[in-house]
C-alpha positions as a Markdown table, in Angstrom:
| # | Residue | x | y | z |
|---|---|---|---|---|
| 1 | Met | 28.9 | 11.9 | -29.6 |
| 2 | Lys | 28.1 | 12.1 | -26.0 |
| 3 | Lys | 25.2 | 13.2 | -24.4 |
| 4 | Thr | 24.7 | 15.3 | -21.8 |
| 5 | Tyr | 22.6 | 14.2 | -18.8 |
| 6 | Leu | 21.4 | 16.8 | -16.2 |
| 7 | Leu | 19.9 | 14.9 | -12.7 |
| 8 | Asp | 17.3 | 16.0 | -11.1 |
| 9 | Thr | 17.1 | 16.0 | -6.9 |
| 10 | Thr | 14.5 | 12.7 | -7.5 |
| 11 | Val | 16.9 | 11.2 | -8.8 |
| 12 | Ile | 19.9 | 11.3 | -6.5 |
| 13 | Leu | 17.4 | 11.1 | -3.8 |
| 14 | Asn | 16.1 | 7.4 | -4.8 |
| 15 | Asp | 19.9 | 6.6 | -5.6 |
| 16 | Ser | 22.9 | 8.2 | -4.4 |
| 17 | Leu | 25.2 | 6.4 | -7.1 |
| 18 | Ser | 23.1 | 7.6 | -10.2 |
| 19 | Ile | 25.6 | 9.3 | -11.2 |
| 20 | Phe | 28.0 | 6.4 | -12.1 |
| 21 | Ser | 24.6 | 5.0 | -14.5 |
| 22 | Phe | 25.3 | 7.1 | -17.2 |
| 23 | Pro | 28.9 | 5.5 | -18.9 |
| 24 | Asp | 30.9 | 7.6 | -21.6 |
| 25 | Glu | 28.1 | 10.5 | -21.1 |
| 26 | His | 28.4 | 13.8 | -19.9 |
| 27 | Val | 26.7 | 14.2 | -16.2 |
| 28 | Ile | 26.0 | 17.6 | -15.2 |
| 29 | Ile | 24.5 | 18.5 | -11.9 |
| 30 | Pro | 23.3 | 22.2 | -11.0 |
| 31 | Leu | 24.3 | 23.7 | -8.0 |
| 32 | Gly | 20.5 | 24.0 | -6.8 |
| 33 | Val | 20.0 | 20.3 | -6.9 |
| 34 | Ile | 23.2 | 19.7 | -4.9 |
| 35 | Glu | 21.3 | 22.7 | -2.5 |
| 36 | Lys | 18.2 | 20.6 | -2.0 |
| 37 | Val | 19.6 | 17.3 | -1.3 |
| 38 | Asp | 21.8 | 18.7 | 1.7 |
| 39 | Arg | 18.3 | 19.7 | 3.2 |
| 40 | Phe | 17.5 | 16.4 | 3.4 |
| 41 | Lys | 21.0 | 14.6 | 4.7 |
| 42 | Arg | 19.4 | 15.0 | 8.4 |
| 43 | Glu | 16.2 | 12.6 | 7.8 |
| 44 | Met | 16.2 | 9.4 | 9.5 |
| 45 | Asn | 14.8 | 7.6 | 6.2 |
| 46 | Glu | 16.1 | 6.2 | 2.8 |
| 47 | Leu | 16.0 | 9.9 | 1.4 |
| 48 | Gly | 18.1 | 11.3 | 4.4 |
| 49 | Lys | 20.3 | 8.5 | 3.8 |
| 50 | Asn | 20.8 | 8.7 | 0.1 |
| 51 | Ala | 21.7 | 12.5 | 0.7 |
| 52 | Arg | 24.0 | 11.6 | 3.3 |
| 53 | Glu | 26.0 | 8.9 | 0.7 |
| 54 | Phe | 25.7 | 11.4 | -2.0 |
| 55 | Asn | 27.6 | 14.4 | -0.1 |
| 56 | Arg | 30.1 | 11.6 | 1.0 |
| 57 | Thr | 30.8 | 10.3 | -2.6 |
| 58 | Met | 30.9 | 13.9 | -4.4 |
| 59 | Asp | 33.5 | 15.1 | -1.2 |
| 60 | Leu | 35.4 | 12.0 | -2.5 |
| 61 | Leu | 35.3 | 12.8 | -6.0 |
| 62 | Arg | 36.5 | 16.5 | -5.4 |
| 63 | Arg | 39.8 | 15.3 | -4.8 |
| 64 | Arg | 39.9 | 14.3 | -8.2 |
| 65 | Gly | 40.2 | 17.9 | -9.8 |
| 66 | Ser | 37.6 | 20.9 | -10.4 |
| 67 | Leu | 34.1 | 19.4 | -10.1 |
| 68 | Thr | 32.9 | 23.0 | -11.8 |
| 69 | Glu | 35.1 | 22.4 | -14.6 |
| 70 | Gly | 34.4 | 18.8 | -14.9 |
| 71 | Ile | 36.4 | 15.5 | -13.8 |
| 72 | Thr | 36.7 | 12.0 | -15.3 |
| 73 | Leu | 35.0 | 8.9 | -13.6 |
| 74 | Asn | 36.2 | 5.9 | -13.7 |
| 75 | Asn | 33.6 | 4.5 | -16.3 |
| 76 | Gly | 34.2 | 7.3 | -18.9 |
| 77 | Ser | 31.8 | 9.7 | -18.0 |
| 78 | Ile | 32.4 | 13.3 | -17.2 |
| 79 | Leu | 31.0 | 14.8 | -13.7 |
| 80 | Gln | 30.4 | 18.4 | -14.0 |
| 81 | Ile | 28.4 | 20.3 | -11.4 |
| 82 | Val | 27.2 | 23.8 | -13.2 |
| 83 | Ile | 26.7 | 27.0 | -11.0 |
| 84 | Arg | 25.9 | 29.6 | -13.2 |
| 85 | Leu | 26.1 | 29.6 | -17.5 |
| 86 | Asp | 26.6 | 32.4 | -19.8 |
| 87 | Gly | 26.7 | 34.8 | -16.6 |
| 88 | Glu | 22.8 | 33.8 | -16.0 |
| 89 | Asp | 22.5 | 32.9 | -12.1 |
| 90 | Thr | 21.2 | 29.1 | -12.2 |
| 91 | Asp | 21.6 | 28.2 | -8.4 |
| 92 | Ser | 18.2 | 28.1 | -7.3 |
| 93 | Phe | 16.6 | 25.0 | -6.9 |
| 94 | Ser | 13.7 | 25.4 | -8.4 |
| 95 | Ser | 12.7 | 22.9 | -11.1 |
| 96 | Glu | 12.7 | 25.9 | -13.6 |
| 97 | Ser | 16.0 | 26.3 | -12.9 |
| 98 | Ile | 17.3 | 23.1 | -14.6 |
| 99 | Leu | 15.1 | 23.8 | -17.7 |
| 100 | Thr | 16.1 | 27.0 | -17.9 |
| 101 | Leu | 19.6 | 25.4 | -17.9 |
| 102 | Gly | 18.8 | 22.6 | -20.0 |
| 103 | Lys | 17.5 | 25.5 | -22.7 |
| 104 | Lys | 20.7 | 27.0 | -22.6 |
| 105 | Leu | 22.8 | 24.1 | -23.3 |
| 106 | Arg | 20.7 | 23.2 | -26.1 |
| 107 | Asp | 20.9 | 26.5 | -28.0 |
| 108 | Gln | 25.0 | 26.7 | -27.4 |
| 109 | Ser | 25.1 | 22.7 | -28.5 |
| 110 | Pro | 22.0 | 22.5 | -30.9 |
| 111 | Asn | 23.7 | 19.1 | -32.2 |
| 112 | Lys | 24.5 | 17.7 | -29.1 |
| 113 | Pro | 21.4 | 15.9 | -27.4 |
| 114 | Ile | 20.5 | 17.2 | -23.6 |
| 115 | Val | 18.5 | 15.1 | -21.8 |
| 116 | Ile | 17.0 | 16.1 | -18.3 |
| 117 | Val | 16.7 | 12.8 | -16.1 |
| 118 | Ser | 13.9 | 12.9 | -13.3 |
| 119 | Lys | 11.4 | 10.6 | -11.6 |
| 120 | Asp | 9.0 | 13.9 | -11.2 |
| 121 | Leu | 6.7 | 13.3 | -14.1 |
| 122 | Asn | 5.6 | 17.0 | -14.0 |
| 123 | Leu | 9.2 | 18.1 | -14.5 |
| 124 | Arg | 9.8 | 15.7 | -17.6 |
| 125 | Leu | 6.1 | 17.1 | -18.9 |
| 126 | Lys | 7.4 | 20.5 | -18.3 |
| 127 | Ala | 10.4 | 19.7 | -20.2 |
| 128 | Asn | 8.6 | 18.3 | -23.0 |
| 129 | Ala | 6.5 | 21.4 | -23.3 |
| 130 | Leu | 9.6 | 23.3 | -23.9 |
| 131 | Gly | 11.0 | 21.0 | -26.6 |
| 132 | Leu | 13.6 | 19.5 | -24.5 |
| 133 | Asn | 14.1 | 15.8 | -23.8 |
| 134 | Ala | 13.4 | 14.4 | -20.6 |
| 135 | Glu | 13.4 | 10.8 | -19.1 |
| 136 | Gly | 13.3 | 8.6 | -15.7 |
| 137 | Tyr | 15.7 | 6.9 | -14.0 |
| 138 | Glu | 15.9 | 3.7 | -16.2 |
| 139 | Lys | 18.0 | 1.9 | -14.1 |
| 140 | Asp | 15.3 | 0.5 | -11.5 |
| 141 | Arg | 12.1 | 0.1 | -14.2 |
| 142 | Phe | 10.7 | -2.9 | -15.2 |
| 143 | Asp | 8.6 | -2.4 | -18.1 |
| 144 | Glu | 7.0 | -6.0 | -18.7 |
| 145 | Val | 5.8 | -6.4 | -14.7 |
| 146 | Met | 2.1 | -6.1 | -16.1 |
| 147 | Asp | 2.7 | -8.6 | -18.7 |
| 148 | Tyr | 5.1 | -11.0 | -16.7 |
| 149 | Thr | 2.7 | -13.4 | -14.6 |
| 150 | Gly | 4.7 | -16.4 | -13.8 |
| 151 | Ile | 2.4 | -18.4 | -15.4 |
| 152 | His | 2.4 | -20.2 | -18.8 |
| 153 | Thr | -0.2 | -22.1 | -20.8 |
| 154 | Ile | 1.3 | -25.0 | -22.8 |
| 155 | Tyr | -0.4 | -27.8 | -24.7 |
| 156 | Ile | 0.9 | -31.2 | -24.9 |
| 157 | Ser | -0.1 | -34.4 | -26.3 |
| 158 | Asp | -1.7 | -37.7 | -24.3 |
| 159 | Glu | 1.9 | -39.3 | -24.6 |
| 160 | Glu | 3.5 | -36.3 | -22.9 |
| 161 | Leu | 1.1 | -35.9 | -20.1 |
| 162 | Glu | 1.1 | -39.9 | -19.7 |
| 163 | Glu | 5.2 | -39.5 | -19.3 |
| 164 | Phe | 4.6 | -36.4 | -17.0 |
| 165 | Asn | 2.2 | -38.4 | -15.0 |
| 166 | Ser | 4.0 | -41.9 | -15.1 |
| 167 | Ile | 7.6 | -40.4 | -14.6 |
| 168 | Gly | 6.9 | -37.7 | -12.5 |
| 169 | Cys | 8.5 | -35.0 | -14.6 |
| 170 | Leu | 8.8 | -33.8 | -18.4 |
| 171 | Thr | 11.4 | -32.1 | -20.4 |
| 172 | Tyr | 9.3 | -29.3 | -22.5 |
| 173 | Val | 10.3 | -29.0 | -26.4 |
| 174 | Gly | 8.0 | -26.0 | -26.8 |
| 175 | Glu | 8.3 | -22.0 | -27.5 |
| 176 | Glu | 7.8 | -20.7 | -24.4 |
| 177 | Asn | 10.5 | -19.4 | -22.6 |
| 178 | Leu | 10.2 | -21.2 | -19.2 |
| 179 | Arg | 12.0 | -19.6 | -16.3 |
| 180 | Pro | 13.0 | -21.4 | -12.9 |
| 181 | Asn | 10.2 | -22.1 | -10.3 |
| 182 | Glu | 7.6 | -20.2 | -13.0 |
| 183 | Phe | 4.1 | -22.5 | -13.6 |
| 184 | Val | 2.6 | -24.5 | -16.1 |
| 185 | Asn | -1.0 | -24.9 | -16.6 |
| 186 | Met | -0.6 | -28.4 | -19.0 |
| 187 | Arg | -3.6 | -28.6 | -21.6 |
| 188 | Arg | -4.2 | -31.3 | -24.0 |
| 189 | Glu | -4.0 | -30.4 | -27.7 |
| 190 | Gly | -7.1 | -28.9 | -29.0 |
| 191 | Thr | -9.1 | -28.7 | -25.7 |
| 192 | Pro | -9.2 | -25.7 | -23.4 |
| 193 | Lys | -9.4 | -28.1 | -20.5 |
| 194 | Thr | -6.9 | -28.6 | -17.8 |
| 195 | Ala | -4.9 | -31.9 | -17.8 |
| 196 | Ala | -2.4 | -31.0 | -14.9 |
| 197 | Leu | -0.6 | -28.4 | -13.2 |
| 198 | Ala | 3.5 | -28.0 | -12.6 |
| 199 | Arg | 6.0 | -26.0 | -11.9 |
| 200 | Val | 9.5 | -25.7 | -13.4 |
| 201 | Ala | 12.4 | -27.3 | -12.0 |
| 202 | Ser | 14.5 | -24.7 | -9.8 |
| 203 | His | 17.7 | -25.8 | -11.4 |
| 204 | Gly | 16.8 | -28.0 | -14.5 |
| 205 | Glu | 16.2 | -26.2 | -17.7 |
| 206 | Asn | 12.7 | -26.7 | -19.1 |
| 207 | Ile | 11.8 | -29.7 | -16.6 |
| 208 | Leu | 8.1 | -29.9 | -15.7 |
| 209 | Val | 7.7 | -31.3 | -12.6 |
| 210 | Pro | 4.0 | -31.8 | -10.0 |
| 211 | Leu | 3.0 | -29.5 | -7.8 |
| 212 | Arg | 4.1 | -31.1 | -3.8 |
| 213 | Phe | 1.7 | -29.0 | -1.8 |
| 214 | Ser | -1.6 | -28.9 | -4.3 |
| 215 | Ser | -3.8 | -30.7 | -2.1 |
| 216 | Glu | -3.3 | -29.7 | 0.9 |
| 217 | Asp | -4.8 | -26.8 | 3.4 |
| 218 | Val | -3.3 | -24.2 | 5.3 |
| 219 | Ala | -5.0 | -23.3 | 8.8 |
| 220 | Gly | -8.2 | -24.5 | 7.3 |
| 221 | Ile | -7.6 | -22.4 | 4.1 |
| 222 | Arg | -7.6 | -24.0 | 0.5 |
| 223 | Pro | -6.8 | -22.4 | -2.8 |
| 224 | Leu | -10.3 | -21.2 | -4.6 |
| 225 | Asn | -8.6 | -21.2 | -8.0 |
| 226 | Met | -5.5 | -21.7 | -10.5 |
| 227 | Glu | -3.2 | -18.9 | -9.2 |
| 228 | Gln | -3.8 | -19.6 | -5.5 |
| 229 | Thr | -2.6 | -22.9 | -6.1 |
| 230 | Phe | 0.4 | -21.9 | -7.3 |
| 231 | Val | 1.2 | -18.9 | -4.9 |
| 232 | Met | 0.6 | -21.8 | -2.2 |
| 233 | Glu | 3.0 | -24.0 | -3.7 |
| 234 | Ala | 5.7 | -21.1 | -4.1 |
| 235 | Leu | 5.1 | -20.2 | -0.4 |
| 236 | Leu | 5.4 | -23.6 | 1.2 |
| 237 | Asp | 8.4 | -24.8 | -1.1 |
| 238 | Asp | 11.5 | -24.4 | 1.3 |
| 239 | Asn | 14.0 | -24.5 | -1.6 |
| 240 | Ile | 12.3 | -20.7 | -3.0 |
| 241 | Lys | 13.7 | -18.1 | -0.8 |
| 242 | Leu | 11.5 | -15.3 | -2.0 |
| 243 | Val | 8.4 | -14.9 | -3.7 |
| 244 | Ser | 6.9 | -12.2 | -4.6 |
| 245 | Leu | 3.1 | -11.6 | -5.3 |
| 246 | Gln | 1.5 | -8.7 | -7.4 |
| 247 | Gly | -2.5 | -8.5 | -7.8 |
| 248 | Val | -5.3 | -6.4 | -7.2 |
| 249 | Ala | -7.2 | -5.9 | -4.3 |
| 250 | Gly | -8.8 | -9.3 | -2.9 |
| 251 | Thr | -7.2 | -11.7 | -4.8 |
| 252 | Gly | -5.8 | -13.5 | -1.6 |
| 253 | Lys | -2.2 | -12.2 | -1.5 |
| 254 | Thr | -1.6 | -11.5 | 1.9 |
| 255 | Leu | -4.0 | -13.6 | 3.3 |
| 256 | Leu | -2.0 | -16.7 | 1.9 |
| 257 | Ala | 0.8 | -15.4 | 2.5 |
| 258 | Val | 0.2 | -14.8 | 6.6 |
| 259 | Ala | -1.4 | -18.3 | 6.2 |
| 260 | Ala | 1.4 | -19.8 | 4.8 |
| 261 | Gly | 3.8 | -18.6 | 7.2 |
| 262 | Leu | 1.7 | -19.4 | 9.9 |
| 263 | Arg | 1.6 | -23.1 | 9.3 |
| 264 | Gln | 5.4 | -23.0 | 8.6 |
| 265 | Val | 6.1 | -21.7 | 12.4 |
| 266 | Ile | 3.9 | -23.2 | 14.3 |
| 267 | Arg | 3.0 | -26.5 | 12.7 |
| 268 | Asp | 6.0 | -27.5 | 10.8 |
| 269 | Phe | 8.2 | -26.0 | 13.1 |
| 270 | Thr | 10.2 | -24.8 | 9.5 |
| 271 | Phe | 10.9 | -21.1 | 10.7 |
| 272 | Asn | 11.4 | -19.9 | 14.3 |
| 273 | Lys | 8.9 | -16.6 | 13.7 |
| 274 | Ile | 7.0 | -15.3 | 11.6 |
| 275 | Leu | 7.6 | -11.4 | 10.7 |
| 276 | Val | 4.5 | -8.8 | 9.3 |
| 277 | Ser | 5.0 | -5.2 | 8.5 |
| 278 | Arg | 4.2 | -3.1 | 5.7 |
| 279 | Pro | 5.1 | 0.6 | 4.7 |
| 280 | Ile | 3.0 | 3.4 | 6.4 |
| 281 | Met | 1.7 | 5.4 | 3.7 |
| 282 | Pro | -2.0 | 6.7 | 4.7 |
| 283 | Met | -4.8 | 6.8 | 2.4 |
| 284 | Gly | -6.2 | 10.0 | 2.0 |
| 285 | Lys | -5.2 | 13.2 | 4.2 |
| 286 | Asp | -2.9 | 12.2 | 7.3 |
| 287 | Ile | -4.5 | 12.4 | 10.9 |
| 288 | Gly | -0.9 | 13.3 | 12.2 |
| 289 | Phe | 0.8 | 11.7 | 15.1 |
| 290 | Leu | -0.9 | 8.8 | 17.3 |
| 291 | Pro | -0.5 | 8.6 | 20.9 |
| 292 | Gly | 0.6 | 5.7 | 23.3 |
| 293 | Asp | 3.6 | 3.2 | 22.1 |
| 294 | Ile | 4.9 | 2.0 | 19.9 |
| 295 | Asp | 2.2 | -1.3 | 19.7 |
| 296 | Glu | -0.8 | 1.7 | 19.8 |
| 297 | Lys | 1.1 | 3.9 | 17.2 |
| 298 | Met | 1.4 | 1.2 | 14.7 |
| 299 | Arg | -2.2 | -0.5 | 15.8 |
| 300 | Pro | -3.9 | 1.3 | 12.7 |
| 301 | Trp | -1.5 | 1.3 | 10.2 |
| 302 | Met | -0.8 | -2.5 | 10.9 |
| 303 | Gln | -5.0 | -3.2 | 11.4 |
| 304 | Pro | -5.2 | -5.1 | 7.7 |
| 305 | Ile | -2.7 | -7.6 | 9.0 |
| 306 | Phe | -4.5 | -8.2 | 12.2 |
| 307 | Asp | -7.9 | -8.6 | 9.7 |
| 308 | Ala | -6.2 | -11.4 | 8.0 |
| 309 | Val | -4.7 | -13.6 | 11.3 |
| 310 | Glu | -8.2 | -12.8 | 12.8 |
| 311 | Phe | -9.9 | -14.2 | 9.4 |
| 312 | Ile | -7.2 | -17.2 | 9.7 |
| 313 | Arg | -7.9 | -18.0 | 12.8 |
| 314 | Ser | -11.7 | -18.4 | 12.8 |
| 315 | Thr | -11.4 | -20.4 | 9.6 |
| 316 | Asp | -8.6 | -22.9 | 11.1 |
| 317 | Arg | -11.1 | -23.0 | 14.5 |
| 318 | Arg | -14.0 | -24.2 | 12.3 |
| 319 | Ser | -12.0 | -26.9 | 10.5 |
| 320 | His | -11.7 | -30.5 | 11.5 |
| 321 | Lys | -8.1 | -30.3 | 12.1 |
| 322 | Pro | -7.8 | -27.0 | 14.1 |
| 323 | Ser | -3.8 | -26.3 | 14.5 |
| 324 | Leu | -3.5 | -22.4 | 15.3 |
| 325 | Pro | -3.9 | -21.6 | 19.2 |
| 326 | Ser | -6.8 | -19.6 | 20.5 |
| 327 | Asn | -4.3 | -16.6 | 21.6 |
| 328 | Ile | -2.5 | -16.5 | 18.1 |
| 329 | Met | -1.8 | -12.5 | 18.3 |
| 330 | Glu | -0.3 | -13.1 | 21.8 |
| 331 | Met | 2.2 | -15.3 | 21.0 |
| 332 | Ala | 5.7 | -14.3 | 20.7 |
| 333 | Glu | 6.3 | -16.3 | 17.4 |
| 334 | Leu | 4.1 | -13.9 | 15.2 |
| 335 | Gln | 5.6 | -10.6 | 15.2 |
| 336 | Ile | 3.8 | -7.6 | 13.7 |
| 337 | Glu | 6.3 | -4.6 | 13.5 |
| 338 | Pro | 7.1 | -1.4 | 11.0 |
| 339 | Leu | 9.8 | -1.6 | 8.8 |
| 340 | Thr | 11.6 | 1.6 | 10.5 |
| 341 | Phe | 13.9 | -0.5 | 12.3 |
| 342 | Ile | 15.0 | -3.1 | 10.1 |
| 343 | Arg | 18.2 | -1.7 | 9.2 |
| 344 | Gly | 21.4 | -2.9 | 10.6 |
| 345 | Arg | 19.7 | -6.2 | 11.5 |
| 346 | Ser | 20.2 | -10.1 | 10.7 |
| 347 | Ile | 17.0 | -11.9 | 10.6 |
| 348 | Pro | 17.9 | -15.9 | 10.1 |
| 349 | Asn | 15.0 | -18.5 | 10.6 |
| 350 | Gln | 12.3 | -16.6 | 10.0 |
| 351 | Tyr | 9.1 | -15.9 | 7.7 |
| 352 | Met | 8.8 | -12.3 | 6.3 |
| 353 | Val | 5.8 | -11.0 | 5.0 |
| 354 | Ile | 5.8 | -7.4 | 3.2 |
| 355 | Asp | 2.5 | -6.0 | 2.3 |
| 356 | Glu | 2.2 | -2.9 | -0.1 |
| 357 | Ser | 5.7 | -3.7 | -1.4 |
| 358 | Gln | 5.1 | -1.3 | -4.4 |
| 359 | Asn | 4.9 | 1.5 | -1.8 |
| 360 | Leu | 8.8 | 0.8 | -1.1 |
| 361 | Ser | 11.6 | 1.9 | -3.5 |
| 362 | Pro | 14.1 | -0.3 | -5.3 |
| 363 | Leu | 16.9 | 0.7 | -2.5 |
| 364 | Glu | 14.3 | 0.0 | 0.6 |
| 365 | Ile | 13.6 | -3.4 | -1.1 |
| 366 | Lys | 17.6 | -4.0 | -1.3 |
| 367 | Thr | 17.6 | -3.0 | 2.3 |
| 368 | Ile | 15.4 | -5.3 | 3.6 |
| 369 | Val | 16.2 | -8.2 | 1.3 |
| 370 | Thr | 19.5 | -8.1 | 2.1 |
| 371 | Arg | 19.0 | -8.4 | 6.1 |
| 372 | Met | 17.7 | -12.3 | 5.7 |
| 373 | Gly | 19.8 | -14.6 | 7.1 |
| 374 | Lys | 20.1 | -18.3 | 7.0 |
| 375 | Asn | 16.7 | -20.4 | 6.5 |
| 376 | Ser | 14.5 | -17.1 | 6.3 |
| 377 | Lys | 12.2 | -16.3 | 3.6 |
| 378 | Ile | 10.4 | -13.3 | 2.6 |
| 379 | Ile | 7.1 | -12.2 | 0.5 |
| 380 | Leu | 6.8 | -9.3 | -1.2 |
| 381 | Thr | 3.0 | -8.3 | -2.0 |
| 382 | Gly | 1.4 | -5.4 | -3.4 |
| 383 | Asp | -0.5 | -4.2 | -6.4 |
| 384 | Val | 1.9 | -2.1 | -8.6 |
| 385 | Gln | -0.9 | -0.2 | -10.1 |
| 386 | Gln | -1.8 | 1.6 | -6.7 |
| 387 | Ile | 1.1 | 3.4 | -6.1 |
| 388 | Asp | 1.1 | 6.2 | -3.4 |
| 389 | His | 4.9 | 7.5 | -3.5 |
| 390 | Pro | 5.5 | 10.8 | -5.4 |
| 391 | Tyr | 8.2 | 9.9 | -7.8 |
| 392 | Met | 7.6 | 5.9 | -8.5 |
| 393 | Asp | 5.3 | 4.2 | -10.8 |
| 394 | Ser | 3.9 | 0.7 | -11.5 |
| 395 | Phe | 7.2 | 0.2 | -13.3 |
| 396 | Ser | 9.7 | 1.8 | -11.1 |
| 397 | Asn | 8.7 | 0.6 | -7.6 |
| 398 | Gly | 10.2 | -2.1 | -5.3 |
| 399 | Leu | 7.7 | -5.0 | -6.0 |
| 400 | Ala | 8.1 | -4.4 | -9.7 |
| 401 | Tyr | 12.1 | -4.2 | -9.6 |
| 402 | Val | 12.4 | -7.6 | -7.2 |
| 403 | Ala | 10.1 | -9.1 | -10.0 |
| 404 | Gly | 12.4 | -8.2 | -13.0 |
| 405 | Arg | 15.9 | -8.5 | -11.2 |
| 406 | Phe | 15.0 | -12.2 | -9.6 |
| 407 | Arg | 13.0 | -13.7 | -12.5 |
| 408 | Asp | 15.9 | -15.8 | -13.6 |
| 409 | Ser | 16.8 | -17.0 | -10.1 |
| 410 | Pro | 16.3 | -20.8 | -9.1 |
| 411 | Leu | 15.7 | -18.8 | -5.3 |
| 412 | Ala | 12.7 | -17.0 | -6.5 |
| 413 | Ala | 9.2 | -17.1 | -8.0 |
| 414 | His | 6.5 | -14.4 | -8.9 |
| 415 | Ile | 3.2 | -14.8 | -9.8 |
| 416 | Gln | 0.4 | -12.3 | -10.5 |
| 417 | Leu | -2.9 | -12.8 | -9.1 |
| 418 | Arg | -6.0 | -11.5 | -11.2 |
| 419 | Lys | -9.2 | -13.0 | -10.2 |
| 420 | Gly | -10.6 | -12.0 | -7.3 |
| 421 | Glu | -12.2 | -13.8 | -4.3 |
| 422 | Arg | -12.8 | -11.4 | -1.9 |
| 423 | Ser | -16.4 | -11.3 | -2.8 |
| 424 | Glu | -18.4 | -10.5 | -6.1 |
| 425 | Leu | -19.0 | -6.9 | -5.0 |
| 426 | Ala | -15.1 | -6.5 | -4.1 |
| 427 | Glu | -14.6 | -8.3 | -7.9 |
| 428 | Ala | -17.2 | -6.3 | -9.4 |
| 429 | Ala | -15.6 | -3.1 | -8.2 |
| 430 | Val | -12.3 | -3.9 | -9.6 |
| 431 | Glu | -13.5 | -4.0 | -13.1 |
| 432 | Leu | -15.8 | -1.5 | -13.2 |
| 433 | Leu | -14.7 | 1.3 | -10.7 |
């Protein structure tokens, strides 16, 4: 029996091709939803882009037949636009019109499942209160993001440890599901003490290899715990092209990402430039437009990045072998800019850091990652528990989406950091507040 899915505006604005995500089902779009989507078509952002793409797709589909009567898509589903039902006008774009339509469809066909699909939590609550089935848009969700750390703890025998130390690799035979570029805390059997740290080889199934960069510092900065040691390994490995770092405030995500980038650009010459950016999401009430040119406008938004760079520079200056120039903020090799103008670009030979990436949608993340050219590397940092976007949650944001989709790729690594190192006060605030 086919289910009937009613798509909300939020679904279409986040995925312009969402109508094709329900094969062999009945997909209904209320006319009011189309009217509301059309209101976004002039906006020069991802919502506007999706609105325009949806309108073009629907214009092509209407040539197949009457959308009000329903047309069959290539995936076997039936797509229909509903204007009114049983003589009652439902062309209002309010959430109640979708709920009303859902109730009427349920009353007409009580044995046929009716499901309202929306990324709006409040709308789903209203549907539940009215006894209607409602669900989020599941295509871009990664429900295991809280449990997926990219780090495993395994127990090995003395013989296996000797083999690992002497040969430089170990074939793991055990119950843990090891993926490429995941990291392993190896302990002797019967003891909680760490015997060795290792990484799963990119192109060898269940092959453990030693860390290459565990003893190195980056601009005077050294890892302060095991998690940060794994992060540094992933950031400095040329074969890993995408690194996603998930963790609470104070765990060192942005600091390590920027420091590793500065080293590979200024000292190692692995990349030509380091490009750092973050989405523009205010904390609290927005203060409105800012004066000045683009650099002056962006300075308040990018201040956390400037703070990280200044901390790295001061730490490097106090080290035994300083490697960063004193005028690092004025160097052409360091570029800090907004994400607004990234579409259409090609970014070769660059090390790119996207901070606060949990506030980007999966489609925005895809737009960014597909801009990366040859010999480029991208680092995504963020905390999936701090979502400022109204239609995303901890499981459906861009950072979680990338972590889920790339977890089996030999080109990517994901690490979740849990131990705060900013200060005792900051770590206590994370735990107590």
